[in-house]
N, C-alpha and C positions, 0 to 999 in steps of 0.2 A: 631594321627590317631587311630581309633578304629578298633580292630581286633577280629574276632570270633576265639579265641584261640583254643577252644576245637574242632571246626569244621576243622580247618586247621592242627591241631597237627599231626594226623596219617600220612597224606601225607608228611608233613614237616619232620617228623622223617624218613620216608622211603627214602626221597630224600636227606637226610643228610644236611638239611638247618641249623641245629644246629652246631655251630663251637666251638671248644675248644680254649679259650684264656688263656694265662698263665700270672699270676702276680708274678713277682719275690719276693722271700723272701731274705733279705740281712743281712749278718753278719756285725754287727757294730764294730767288731774287726779289719776287714780288708776291709770292704765295697765291698766284693765279693758276688757273687751269692751263696746262701745257701739252696735253695729250691724254690718251686713255688706252687701256688694254681691254680687249673684248674677251670675256670669260663666259663659259657655258654653264647654264643651270638647267636641270631637268625637272619639270613639273609634271608629274604623272598623277592625274586626277587632282586630289587635294593635297598630295604629298610631294615634297621635294626630295629627289634622290641626289645625294651628294656626289660631286665629281670623283672622289676617291673610291666610290662604289661602282662607277661604271667606266671611267676612262681606262684604267688598267686592263679591263676585260676587252674593251674595244680595240685597244692597242695590240693586245695579244692576238685577237681575231683578224685584225686588219680593217675592221669596219670604222676605225677612227678616221680613215681618209674621207669617208662619206660625211662624217660629222664636221670635219675641218672645212670642207667646201660649203657645207650648209651654213656654217658660221661666217665664212668669208662672204657668201652671197647676202646674208642678212645684214652684215655690217655695211656692205656696199649699198643696200637698199636704204638703210638709215642715213648714211652719208649723203646719198642723193636727195633724200627728203629734206635734210637740214640745209643743204646747199640751195635747194629750191626755195626754202624759207628765208634765205639771205643771211643765215647765221655765220658767224666767224668760226671756222673750224680748225682743228688741229689733227695731227697724225694719229691714227688709231692702229694699234698693233694687234695682229691676229696670230694665234699659235698654229704651228704646222708641225705635225709629227714627222719624224725622219723616215717613217714608213713610206712616205710619198716619194722618196728619192729613187725608188725603184721604177718610178713612172717616167718614161721617156718624154711624155707630153705634159709634164707637170707645169712648166713655165707657161706653155700655151694655154693650159686650162686656167691658170691663175689670171692671166691677161684677159682671157675671154670673160671670166666672171666679173672682173672689175669693169671692163669696157661695156659689158651688157647694161650696166647701170650708169654709164657715162660719168664715172668718177675719176677725177685727175689722179694719176698714179702716185703723186707725192703725198696723198693723204693715207696711204697704206704702208704699214711696216709689217714684215713677216718675222715672227719670233720662232727661233729653232732652239730647242733645249740642247744643252751640251752633254746631258747625262747618258744619252743613248750612243753606243759605240759600234753598232753592227753595220754601219755604212761608212765607207771610206771617205777620206778628205777630198778625193778627186771629184766624186759626185756632188759633194757639198759645195766645193769651189765653183763648179759649173753652174749650180743653181744660183749662188750668190752673185756671180758675175753677170748671169743672164738677167736677173732681177734688177741689178744696178743699171744695166744698159737700158732698162725700161723705166728708170727713175723710181723704182720701188726699193725702199731701204730695208735692211735686214739687221736683226739684233740677235746676239747669242744670249739666251735666257738661262737663268739658274747658274751663272758663272761661278765656279768654285765647288760645284757639287760633283763634278766628274773627275777623271784622272788624266785627261788630256788637255787641261785648261790652257797651258802656255802655248802648246802647239796650235791650239785652236785659234788663238788671237795672233800668233806669229805668222801663220801660213794662209789665213783666210781674210778676204777683204770686207769684213763687217763694217757697218756704219755705227752701231750702238753696242756697248757692253752693258748688260744688265746684271749687276752684281747681286748675288744671292744674300738674303738676310743673315746667313750663317756667318758672314764677315762682320756684322755689326757687333761691337763689344757689348757684353752683358752688363758691364758697369764701367765707371770711370777709371777703375783700377786695373782693368784688363788691358795692360800695356801691349802685350804681344798682339792681341787682336786689333788694337787700334793702329799699330804700326803696319800690320798687314793690309788693313783697309786703306790706309794712307798711301801705301806704295802701289797697290793695285789701281787705285784711282789715277795716281800720277802716271804710272806706266801706260795705262789705256789712253789717257789724254795726250801723252807725248807721242804716241804712234798714230794719233789722229782720230781716235774713237770718242764719240759722245758717251758719257757715263750716266747711269741712273741706278739708284739702289732701291730694291724692293724690300718690303717688310719693315718699313719705318713706322715705329709705334710710339716713340716718346720724343719729348722736346730735346732730350740729350742726344738722341740720334740725329735730329735736325742740326743741332749745333756742331756735331762731329763732321757732318757732311759739308757744312758751310766752311768750317775751319780748313777743310781739305779741298776746297774749290770744286765740290760736286754740287751742282745746283738743280738737279732733278731728282725727285723722290716719288715713291709710290708706297702706300701702306695705310694701315688703319688709323694712324695719327691724323691723316687728312680725310680719308673716306674708305669705307668698305666697297666691294663691288656693288654697283647700283643698278636697279632695274631701269629700263630706258626712260620711264616717266621722271624718275628722280634725277637721272643724269642730264636730261634736257634742262632741268632747272639750273644746273651748274653752267650749262652753255649760255644761259641768259645773264 
């Protein structure tokens, strides 16, 4: 179905048609919940509009920045609610478009949003994709360093999808490297892919980054990660992105 995204977006945001889904991150040491990524879903009436139908248009228009802060605000609401219930919580990662880096008050706005809900900063991780290259490293470094000073961790998402990957982890003080599923071997015989995955994990850990692999879909993937000392995973083998009611069951 074709949707006039930009025409519908303001009213959809006002009516809170955008829902937060949580995809669990799992520890491969004990197969327990170790965190989550917040992902957006758009429910327009009785229909779900898929992210690939609206996110590219919002990024092109710049309206993605409004949606990102909407998501951060709702994640913080959820975290505050769970904290008030006495639940044991983990870090939740929230995606942020690089379009924000043109905003001089970005860090201030992030802090204000988190503090409005009285959420400890260590429960928030900001994910920035590496595939967008229209903003320089200087702006990105300032953002990462400013967030780190506030005890907010950062991760580079979709690592391996762009062309500046090595510069990105060499020059910027990330906390987490999120390795894209494109590095997971398609079969046990895919030696080249296996070697690349092994050395990316090793390199990241040697320079002090935590590592997580997304797109984990099979027991073979799990075995590969454990063999290479990567003990965090995200993917359909464990869970798809879950509506809040289902995710809360995982918290129990």
